[in-house]
N, C-alpha and C positions, 0 to 999 in steps of 0.2 A: 199717728200716722202706719204705722202696723196695722190696726185696725182696718183701716180703709183700703190697705193695701190687699189684705187678705180678700177683703170684699170685692173689690176690683178683678182680682185672680179667680174666684169663683165664677164672676161674670163673664170674663173672657172664656172659660171655660165652655160657660155653657151655653154662648150664642157663637164661639167660633170654633170651638174643638179644636186647639191649635194642636196640643199635647198629641191626639189621636191621629190626626194628618201627619206629625212627624213621626209617629211610632209606625204609622202603615208606610213611609216610604223609607226608612231607613232598616225595618226589620220586617222579613219574610212572616206571611201570614203563619204558617206549619211551623215556622220557629218560634212565633210568640206563644202559638197554642200550645206548643210542648213545654212551656215553662209551668210549672205548678201553680194553681189558680192564686193561693196568695202572694207568688211574684208577679205574676201578672197584672194584680189587682196594686200592689206597690209601684211597680212602674206607670201603671196609669195615674196614679194619683201624682207622681214626682212630675211626671211629663204636662201632666192637665191642670194639676192645680198648684204645685208649690212653685214650679219655674215662672209661670204667669205672676204670681204673687210678689216673685221676689222681683222681678223685672217691674211688676209696678211700683213696687217700696224704690227701687232703686230710681226710677223716672221722678216720683212725686218727689223724692228727697234732693236731687240733681237740678229740677225746676223750680226748687224751693217753693214747694207748694203752699207752704204755709204762710204764703203772701197771698194766694188767691183764694183758698179753702177757709170755707167758714164753719167747721164744726162744731158743735154742740153736745154738752154730754148726753142729752137726749138720742142724738143721732149716734154716736158712741154705742151706746145701749142697743141701739135697735140693729146696729150694723153688726155687733158683737155676739146679740143673741143669735142673727143668723149663721154667723161663723161657726160660733158652738155648735148649732145643730147640724149642719152640713159635715164638718171635721167629724163628730159623732156618728153619724152614716157611714161615712167613707169607712170610719176605723173599725166600726161595727159588721161592715160585708167584709172588710179584708180579714177580719178574725174569724167571721164565719167560715169563709175560704178553707182556712187551715183545718176544720171537723170535716172529716170524712160522712159521705151517704148523702149530703146535698140537703138534710134538713134545716140544718142552722142557718144555710145560705137561702133556703126557700123561705122561713121566719122571718128574717129580715129583710128580703123581698116585697113581705106580706107589710109588714110596718111601714115598707118606703114612702108611701102617699102622707102617711101621718106626718113626718117628719121633713120632707123633702118640698111639700106644698109652702105649708108653714114658713119653711125657711127661706125659698124664693120669692114669698108674699113679703118677709120681713127686708131681706137684702133690696128687692126693687123699691119697696118705700124707703128705707134711709137713704140709699143712693141719689133717687131722688130728690128726697128733702135736702139732702147736702146740697145737689147740683142748684136747687131751686134758691136755696139759703144765700150759697157764695156766688150766684149772679146779682140776687138782689141786693146784697151787701158788695158787690163789687168797687164800686169808687169809696167807697170807706175806706181809712188809712185803718191797718193791722199794726195794734201795739206790738206784736210779736216780731223780735228781730229775724232776720234770715240765719240760718246755721248751715254751717258747712256738714259734711258727710263725717260723723265721728271714726274716731279708730275701733271705738266696740262696734259700732253699725259695720263697718266694713269687715271685722272678723267674723261677725253674725251671717252676714250675706255670705262670707266665703264657706263656712260650716255648713249653711243652711242647703248651700248649692255641692260643694265639694263633697260632704258625707256621703247622702244619697247616691251623687254621680258614682263617687270609689265602688259604694256598695252594690251600684246595678252592675259597672264594668266589673266586677269580679263575679258577680253571677250570672254575667250572659259571657264573659269572654274567658277567664283565666281559673274558675274551680274546676275540679273533676267533673260536676255535673253540668258545665255551663253548655247550655244549647248550641250557642254559636260554634265552639270546639268540636261538640259531640256531632253535630251538621257537616261539618267540615269531615270528620273522618266517615260519618255515616256516608257520606256522598262517593268518597273513595273506594270503601267495601262495598257499596251498592254497584259502582260500577264494574268491580272484578266479578262479583259473583252475577252479572247479566250476562257476563260472555258465555255463562252455561244455559243460559233461557232460551225459551224457544218453543214451538209445536213441532211435533213428530207424527207422522199418520204412516202405519206398516199394513194396516188392512182396510179395507170398506164392506163393512158388514151391509148388511140387507134384511129386512124384515123383522128386525130384533123386538122381541115379546117380553123380555124380562131381563131387571139388571140388580145386582146385589151392590149396595151402596154399605163402604165400610163405618162411613159417616154420611150419616143423611144430612148434609147440606153442604155450602160453598158460598164463597164470597164473591162480589160482582163489583166493578168499577166502571162510571160510567161518566160521560163526556171527556173522554181523552183526547186530548190535542199536544202532539209534540211529547209522548211520554208522559203527561200530566195530567192528571184526573182530579174532577173537581166534587164528584160523588160517589159514597162507596157503601158497602152493607153487606149483608149475609142473609140467606134465606134456605128453606127445606128443597129438598129436589125431588123424592121418590114422589110424594103425596101431588106433587104441582105436576108430574108425569103421567100419573096412572088419571087422575083427575081430567087430564084436558085429553086421553084418549091416546097417547104417546106410548104407553105400557098396559098391558093386561094386568101385570103385575109387579111390585119389587119387592125386595128382601133387603134385612138391615140387622145387625146384632140385636140381639134381644133386651130392651132396654124396660122391660116390664115385669120382670123377675119379682120385684117384690109386691108388685101391686097383686099379680094372680098365682102367685107362687111356683110358676112355670119354672124349669128346668133346663127347659129347651134353648139352644144358644143362639137361636134365629126367630126372627118375626116377618111373617108373610102379609103384603099388605094389597089389597085390591081396591078398586075404585071406591071412593065414599068411606072405606074401611079405616076409620083412623087407629083402632087400638089392632087392629090386625091377628094373623093367627101362629100361633108358636109353635115350630119346627124345630128339627133336630138335624136336617139333613139341608143344604140348598140343592134347589132346582133352578135357577136362573143361569140363563145362558153366558152373562158377561158380568163382569166385575168392577166396580169404579173403586179404587183405592188413592188414599191421599196422606201425605205425609209431609210434614215440618221439616225446612231444609235449612234451619239457620240456627243459632247456637245462641246461648244465653246471654252473650255477651254482644251478639249483634242485635239481638231482639232489647237491648236495653239501649242501642242506637236507634231504633227505630224503624229497625228492617223487619220484615218477615218474608217468608220464602215456601212456596209451596209446590210439589209434585204431584200432580193429580194423574195416574197410571190407570188405564182400561185395558182389563185383559179377557181373553178367551177362555172361558173357567174348564171348557170341556178340553182345551189342547193347551191351556196353561201359556198361552202365546200372548204376549203384547201386540195390541190392536192399535193404539195408539197413546202417546201420552206430551204432555206440559210443563214445563218450569217456568214459572214466573215467580218475581219479586218486586215487593214493593217498597217504598219507605214513607214513613208516614210524618217524616217532618220535611221531606221535598214533596209530599204529594204526586211522588212518580212512580211507573210502573215500566215493566220489561216482561218480555216473553208471551206478549197477546200478538195478534196476528195484525195491528196496526188499525183495527178498525175504532171506533170511537167509543166502543162499550165491551167490556171483557165479563165473563161470567165463567163459574166452572160447569155450571147446567148448559150454558151454552155450549162450550165446547165438548159437552158429555154428547148431545143433540148431534152436532154436526159430525162427531166422530164415529158415531153409530148409525148414523142417517135416519134418526127417529123421525116417523111419520104417524098420522093418525091413523091408528087400529079401526077396523071394521066394525062401524057403529053397531052391528049387532052384537057385537062379543061383549060389547058395553052394558046390555041389557040383561048379561047375564049374573045370575046370582053368586055370591061370592063363592060360595060352594063351588060352583060349577068352573067357576074361573082358577081356582086353586090347581094347578098344573098336577099332572100324572108322573109322579116319578119315575116310573117304568118308560114312560113316551120320553119325556124331557131329559132324561139322562140324571141320575142323584151325584151328589158331589160330595165326597170327604171334606172333613175340617181342612184337609191341608191346599185345597183349594182356593180358602178363604184366604190365604197367607197373604201378607203384604208384599208386595213384589222388593 
């Protein structure tokens, strides 16, 4: 009966997915995603396969299925082989998720068609065979007397459900790294940190032609509704600004010292010039500086926080700033202007009133576009200090 119950459990999981539906109702998506991959696979296996199989076993035993089921050794062999293949696949996928890099998981997924399709074919054939034979012999008396649920079977059911349930409760709620405990703590810390978040504008520059970025990149968050985002990522800023005509050039720290042997601290990029020119002094009018605002402990809670400060490098005055925090456990964000999208690049564009430069300027050669320090005003290293 155990063999048949396991097969029915796999069939229920395939057709109805009760485990996935139950987890979706009980566990928030971001919290579930914060679990280590192997814990997520174990939780899904417990809810999707083990629980339906145990309940199928209880239903069969309590309804005295031995009265009306007519299995034969060949049917048990077909269902047993299907169960072994499916259990082997679930076990391999769970084990592969413990190996970093994703290569093992990819290899298991590549082998899935060679295991899953034959297993489901055997499972379907075995259950249909069992159903047809039982229906055909339904009027014939069964020599096997009905049996009550034994003490051993009862203990087995309790262990099969209780031990995994206790392990899941410990992993999700009680351990030091329990995602639900960390999620509650992260929510409280996030609320406190958001009290300092927001955008500030002190000046409104016009005709900005050049910017220095201490980090040539920034994050973005999309489809924000009531402070909850559904998409996020990151991208470069400087190249997109100059190539779209918003700037004549931008500067950043020199990240090609090993490639070209340059000792210069900065690189200056004109449109369509991805390599850039190494320079010793900054000539940009404004600087964009980013720094992290969260501690290591807050980072472990899934929080991140960034301060973006825009300075006038001539006067060393702050033009605008924004402080924003996010929680990847809840997919929440605070500190943005309230629109459905927030991006560091959008904030820089808005704060500096960036508009497309005269098209003729973009047709110049990179050498012509490199500013004359005498005209633009050279800046010493201290001008590029973080605020």
